[in-house]
Structures are given as C-alpha cells and as structure tokens.
C-alpha positions in Angstrom: 0.0 0.0 0.0 1.2 3.5 -0.8 0.1 6.3 1.4 1.0 10.0 1.5 -0.4 13.6 1.6 -0.2 16.4 -0.9 -0.6 19.9 0.7 -2.5 22.6 -1.1 -6.0 23.0 -2.5 -6.7 20.7 -5.4 -8.3 22.4 -8.4 -11.3 21.0 -10.2 -10.0 19.9 -13.6 -13.4 20.3 -15.2 -14.2 23.7 -13.8 -10.6 25.0 -14.0 -10.3 25.2 -17.8 -9.9 28.4 -19.7 -10.5 29.0 -23.4 -7.6 30.4 -25.4 -6.8 30.8 -29.1 -4.0 28.7 -30.5 -3.2 29.2 -34.2 -6.5 30.9 -34.7 -8.6 28.1 -33.2 -10.2 28.0 -29.7 -8.7 25.5 -27.3 -9.4 24.5 -23.7 -6.3 24.5 -21.4 -5.8 24.1 -17.6 -6.2 27.2 -15.6 -3.2 28.7 -13.7 -4.7 27.4 -10.4 -4.8 23.9 -11.8 -1.3 24.1 -13.2 0.0 25.5 -9.9 -1.5 22.6 -8.0 -0.2 20.1 -10.5 3.3 21.4 -10.3 3.2 21.5 -6.5 1.7 18.1 -6.2 4.4 16.6 -8.5 7.1 17.9 -6.1 5.4 16.4 -3.1 5.0 12.8 -4.2 7.6 10.9 -2.3 10.2 9.1 -4.3 9.3 5.8 -2.7 5.7 6.2 -3.8 6.7 6.2 -7.5 6.6 2.5 -7.8 5.1 2.3 -11.3 2.5 -0.3 -10.3 1.4 -2.3 -13.3 -1.8 -4.1 -12.2 -5.2 -2.9 -11.1 -5.4 -0.6 -8.2 -7.8 0.8 -5.6 -7.6 4.5 -4.7 -8.9 6.2 -1.6 -8.6 9.9 -1.9 -9.7 12.5 0.7 -9.7 16.0 -0.6 -9.8 18.7 2.0 -10.8 22.1 0.5 -10.6 25.5 2.3 -14.3 26.2 1.6 -17.4 24.3 0.6 -17.4 26.0 -2.8 -15.3 23.6 -5.0 -16.9 20.6 -6.6 -15.4 17.3 -5.5 -13.1 16.4 -8.4 -10.2 14.0 -8.1 -9.2 13.9 -11.8 -6.2 16.3 -11.5 -5.0 14.2 -8.6 -5.3 10.9 -10.6 -3.4 12.6 -13.4 -0.4 13.6 -11.4 -0.1 10.1 -9.9 0.4 8.4 -13.3 3.6 8.0 -15.2 4.1 10.4 -18.1 5.5 9.5 -21.5 6.5 11.6 -24.5 7.0 9.9 -27.8 7.1 6.6 -26.1 9.9 7.6 -23.7 9.3 7.8 -19.9 9.7 11.4 -18.7 8.1 11.1 -15.2 7.8 8.1 -13.0 4.4 7.6 -11.4 2.7 5.7 -8.5 1.1 3.7 -11.3 1.5 3.6 -15.1 -1.9 4.9 -16.1 -5.1 6.0 -14.3 -7.0 3.4 -16.3 -5.6 0.9 -13.8 -7.9 2.2 -11.1 -10.8 -0.3 -10.8 -12.0 0.9 -7.4 -12.3 4.5 -6.1 -13.3 6.0 -2.8 -13.4 9.8 -3.0 -14.2 12.0 0.0 -14.8 15.7 0.4 -13.6 17.5 3.5 -13.1 21.1 4.7 -10.0 22.3 6.4 -9.6 26.1 6.1 -6.2 26.1 7.7 -4.7 23.1 5.8 -6.2 22.2 2.5 -4.7 18.9 1.3 -5.2 15.6 -0.5 -4.7 12.4 1.5 -3.9 9.5 -0.9 -3.9 5.8 -0.5 -3.2 3.5 -3.4 -3.2 -0.3 -3.1 -2.8 -3.0 -5.6 -5.8 -5.2 -6.2 -4.9 -8.9 -6.4 -6.7 -11.1 -8.9 
C-alpha cells in the first residue's frame, strides 16, 4: 500500500479550464490554479511512492478544501499520480502507469480552512 499527503488545494479539472486561441482556433487549457496545483503536487510525491504499479489498483482519496465551494473532483490528482511518457519515452515516474488501472475509487470531500490537502492511499488489487 502507498500512502502520502499532498498539501495545497486541489483544483477542479473540469471547472478550471480556460479558453484560449491557438493558431486561430479556440482551445481549452488548464487554468493557472490547476497548473500550480499540479506542479506543487508533483514535487510532493515521495520518491518511494513512485513504484510504477502495473496491475489494477484501488484508490482512496480524501480531498480537503478550504471552503465548501469547489466541486469534488479527483481527476487532477489521478493525473499527477500516473507516469508520463512523451514519444514513447518515460519522462516522469508515477505511482502507477496509467489511471485506467484504477478499478475501485473511494473519494471523500472534507473542509479544512487552515490546511487544504489531499490524502492519498493506493493499493494493488490482487486477482
């Protein structure tokens, strides 16, 4: 089992998009808040957690926001936990290879004004 905490308020991936124009076409990109959380989270994942699990996994994620306002959205957290490849080459180790491996999820919403955070527990599923 892998267990750790990421400090900071997770951004909702769905509600944190902004529309920009790229080469004359509209595109949807992550907001600066989502990018900041992603960058901070990547630095906080312990090296020993980056085990590159290959089989199915179960995820328990407790997201503590500073207010009741944000929607419960774990998608940005799941993204930062997976390995990242570019042109078939590994550029970032992950807790698991791909978030498609998650076959069981337990997601919780909490409020902690003083210490917004994400408590993460990933465990392999045998069988």
